[in-house]
C-alpha atoms as one frame of an Amber mdcrd trajectory, in Angstrom:
protein
   0.000   0.000   0.000   1.337   3.422  -0.924   1.934   6.343   1.400   0.198
   9.691   1.032   1.295  13.240   1.720  -1.101  15.363   3.754  -1.687  19.117
   3.770   0.922  19.404   6.542   3.554  19.222   3.777   5.686  22.370   3.501
   7.394  21.215   0.270  10.846  21.141   1.854  12.039  18.395  -0.528  13.395
  16.006   2.100  11.148  13.168   0.917  11.975  13.754  -2.743  15.683  13.369
  -2.059  15.306  10.191   0.013  12.775   8.221  -2.084  14.669   5.272  -3.636
  12.195   4.863  -6.524  11.575   8.559  -7.297   7.828   8.223  -6.579   7.431
  11.737  -5.148   6.527  14.528  -7.555   5.362  18.144  -7.485   1.639  18.501
  -6.883  -0.731  21.454  -7.011  -0.209  22.632  -3.443   2.453  20.228  -2.123
   4.384  17.116  -3.116   2.446  13.969  -4.018   3.333  10.279  -4.110   2.697
   8.336  -7.299   1.033   5.221  -5.882   1.987   3.005  -8.822   5.688   3.727
  -8.229   5.695   3.645  -4.399   7.178   0.478  -2.887   5.973   1.381   0.634
   9.461   1.355   2.130   8.621   4.132   4.607  11.820   6.115   4.041   9.904
   9.275   3.185   7.656   9.019   6.236  10.624   8.517   8.566  12.485  11.487
   7.074   9.609  14.000   6.930  10.256  16.815   9.444   6.558  17.814   9.585
   5.166  14.263   9.811   3.110  14.985   6.685   3.460  11.480   5.225   1.315
   8.573   6.348   0.193   5.134   5.208  -3.043   5.069   3.222
């Protein structure tokens, strides 16, 4: 199951730099995770300074 990025995202880029499969992309108001690319490793969630990433 993929992760999702909530509105708590401040678009700092930490998750983008740590994602091993490059599943995080620019969205309309904050970064988004492409569910078909996400391997649910949890690296982005662990690295997010605002705790904006969670399991769906």
